[in-house]
C-alpha positions in Angstrom: -9.3 263.8 26.5 -7.1 266.6 25.2 -4.4 268.2 27.3 -5.2 271.6 28.9 -1.8 272.0 30.4 1.4 270.3 29.4 4.8 270.9 31.0 8.0 269.3 29.5 11.2 269.4 31.6 10.3 272.8 33.1 12.9 274.5 35.2 12.6 277.8 37.0 15.7 279.5 38.5 15.9 282.7 40.5 19.6 283.7 41.0 21.2 280.7 42.6 17.9 279.1 43.6 16.2 276.4 41.6 12.4 276.8 42.3 11.3 274.1 39.9 13.6 271.3 38.7 12.7 269.5 35.4 9.0 269.2 36.1 7.0 267.3 33.4 3.2 267.2 33.9 0.0 266.9 31.9 -3.5 268.0 33.0 -6.3 266.9 30.7 -9.9 268.0 30.3 -12.1 266.7 33.1 -9.3 266.0 35.5 -9.2 267.5 39.1 -5.7 267.7 40.4 -4.4 268.4 43.9 -0.9 269.8 44.3 0.7 268.9 47.6 3.9 270.0 49.2 5.5 271.9 52.1 6.2 275.6 52.1 8.9 276.3 49.5 8.2 273.1 47.5 7.5 275.1 44.3 3.7 274.9 44.3 3.1 278.7 43.8 5.8 278.9 41.1 4.1 276.0 39.3 0.7 277.8 39.5 2.2 281.0 38.1 3.5 278.9 35.1 0.0 277.3 34.7 -1.6 280.7 34.9 0.6 282.2 32.2 2.1 284.6 34.8 5.6 283.3 34.6 7.8 281.8 31.9 10.2 279.0 32.7 13.9 279.3 32.6 14.0 276.2 30.4 11.6 273.6 29.2 8.3 274.0 27.3 4.8 274.8 28.4 1.7 274.0 26.4 -1.3 275.9 27.7 -4.8 275.6 26.2 -3.4 274.3 22.9 -0.8 277.2 22.7 2.9 277.2 23.3 3.8 279.7 26.1 6.3 282.2 24.7 4.7 282.2 21.2 1.3 283.4 22.1 -0.2 286.7 23.5 -0.6 285.8 27.2 -3.4 288.5 27.4 -5.5 286.3 25.1 -4.8 283.2 27.2 -5.4 284.6 30.7 -9.2 285.1 30.4 -9.4 281.4 29.6 -7.9 280.6 33.0 -9.8 281.1 36.2 -7.5 281.9 39.2 -8.3 282.2 42.9 -5.3 283.1 45.0 -4.1 285.3 47.8 -2.5 287.7 45.2 -5.9 288.1 43.4 -7.8 288.5 46.7 -5.5 291.3 47.9 -6.6 293.4 44.9 -10.4 293.1 45.5 -12.0 296.4 46.6 -13.7 295.9 50.0 -16.6 298.3 49.0 -17.5 296.3 45.9 -20.8 294.4 46.0 -20.5 290.6 45.6 -22.6 290.5 42.4 -20.5 293.3 40.8 -17.3 291.6 41.8 -18.3 288.4 40.0 -19.7 290.1 37.0 -16.6 292.2 36.4 -14.5 289.1 35.9 -16.0 289.0 32.4 -13.7 291.8 31.5 -10.8 290.7 33.7 -11.0 293.9 35.8 -11.4 294.5 39.5 -13.9 297.2 40.3 -16.6 298.6 38.0 -15.6 301.4 35.7 -17.5 302.0 32.5 -18.2 298.5 31.3 -21.7 297.6 30.2 -23.0 294.3 31.5 -26.1 292.7 30.2 -28.8 290.5 31.7 -26.9 287.3 30.6 -23.8 288.4 32.7 -25.9 289.1 35.8 -27.8 285.8 35.4 -24.5 283.9 35.1 -23.0 285.6 38.2 -26.2 284.8 40.2 -26.0 281.2 39.0 -22.4 280.9 40.1 -23.1 282.4 43.5 -25.8 279.9 43.9 -23.5 277.1 42.9 -20.9 278.0 45.5 -23.6 278.5 48.2 -23.5 282.3 48.7 -26.5 283.5 46.5 -27.9 285.3 49.5 -24.8 287.6 49.7 -25.1 289.1 46.2 -26.0 292.6 47.5 -23.5 292.6 50.4 -20.2 294.4 50.0 -17.1 292.2 50.0 -15.6 293.8 53.0 -18.5 292.7 55.3 -18.0 288.9 54.4 -16.4 286.3 56.6 -13.2 284.7 55.3 -15.0 281.6 54.2 -17.6 283.6 52.3 -14.9 285.6 50.6 -13.2 282.4 49.4 -16.4 281.1 47.8 -17.0 284.5 46.1 -13.5 284.4 44.8 -14.2 280.9 43.3 -17.4 282.2 41.7 -15.4 285.1 40.2 -12.8 282.7 38.9 -15.5 280.7 37.1 -17.3 283.7 35.6 -15.4 283.7 32.3 -16.3 280.0 31.8 -12.5 279.1 31.9 -11.0 276.0 30.5 -8.6 275.7 33.4 -9.3 276.6 37.1 -6.4 277.3 39.5 -7.1 277.4 43.2 -4.1 278.4 45.2 -4.6 277.3 48.8 -8.3 278.2 48.9 -8.7 276.9 52.5 -5.9 279.0 54.0 -7.0 281.0 57.0 -10.3 279.2 57.4 -11.5 277.7 60.7 -12.7 274.1 60.7 -16.3 274.9 59.8 -15.2 277.2 57.0 -12.8 274.6 55.7 -15.5 271.9 55.7 -18.0 274.2 53.9 -15.4 275.0 51.3 -14.4 271.4 50.8 -18.0 270.4 50.2 -18.5 273.2 47.7 -15.3 272.2 45.8 -16.5 268.6 45.9 -19.8 269.6 44.1 -17.8 271.5 41.5 -15.4 268.5 41.1 -18.3 266.1 40.4 -19.9 268.5 37.8 -18.8 267.3 34.3 -19.2 270.8 33.0 -16.6 272.2 35.5 -13.2 273.0 33.9 -10.0 271.0 34.5 -9.0 272.1 38.0 -5.7 272.3 40.0 -6.0 272.8 43.8 -2.9 273.7 45.8 -2.7 272.6 49.5 -0.4 271.7 52.3 -3.0 269.4 53.9 -4.5 266.1 52.7 -7.6 266.9 54.8 -8.4 269.7 52.3 -8.7 267.3 49.3 -12.4 267.3 48.2 -14.1 264.1 47.2 -14.3 263.9 43.4 -10.7 265.0 42.9 -9.0 262.5 40.6 -5.2 263.1 40.5 -2.4 264.3 42.8 1.1 265.7 42.2 3.5 265.9 45.2 6.5 268.3 45.1 9.5 268.6 47.4 12.2 271.2 46.8 11.0 271.9 43.3 11.1 268.2 42.2 8.2 265.8 41.6 8.0 263.1 44.3 5.1 261.3 42.7 2.1 262.1 40.4 -0.8 260.2 39.0 -4.3 259.0 39.9 -5.1 260.0 43.5 -6.1 256.6 44.9 -2.9 254.9 43.6 -0.4 257.7 44.1 -1.3 259.2 47.5 0.4 256.7 49.7 2.0 257.0 53.1 5.4 256.4 51.5 5.0 259.2 48.9 3.5 261.6 51.5 6.3 260.9 54.0 8.9 261.6 51.2 7.1 264.8 50.3 7.1 266.3 53.8 10.3 264.7 55.0 8.9 262.8 58.0 7.2 259.4 58.6 3.5 259.9 58.2 0.4 257.7 58.7 -2.3 258.3 56.1 -6.0 257.4 56.6 -8.8 257.4 54.1 -12.5 257.3 55.2 -15.7 258.2 53.3 -13.7 259.9 50.5 -11.7 262.0 52.8 -8.0 261.8 53.8 -6.2 262.5 57.1 -2.5 262.4 57.9 -0.5 262.5 61.1 3.1 261.9 62.2 3.9 258.2 62.8 4.6 257.7 66.5 7.7 255.6 67.5 6.8 253.4 70.4 9.7 252.5 72.7 9.9 248.8 73.4 
């Protein structure tokens, strides 16, 4: 499988702060990665690099077969699907769900004068079906629940048939039911061999969908551990990532973590 994303010794500095510290990482076709870490660990910065939104201070970034810094990023970006809070904030509340997904073909938010054909509309409807919100196609975005909005954002991110899908904390702000609905949707996508290579950012192991294959754990801009999920996500690595002793459980393809209790003798 060829590499979709390749980072070599990538460092990002802002003033006196080091946001990423010599991160090396390879994401290949067909892989589904979860990126775990506490607030401030560098996850969002890493996603901005992966989405061609940010250049590193040092190190090299290979993205979809191109070297970042030597290629027109406006040609790269339509090949990358992104669902994030920053994208969500730009979505017009009065836009209908179907139009919102269709307009992703032209990387615009809101309909202007683009012409869309039956193929575009059929693809948008198919994606809305795939993420479980086909019945909402005629609704306006502003009337949706938070969980419904998250699924529409994912359908939009998939509209251009991207080679890389970046999901930055898609379960943030959801209640338990909304989170579980979203995890099951992401699990269906993860198991689909036609889905693009995917990177999912989270703070919580409970949000890792079954079907995800790899994990990277970050702490203070540095890689704690990375590799196949089943071998790499251990209580020791998770404890080091979050800076406290944690117990990790794994049942029916799902993970759960809690702080280790010290029993006084």
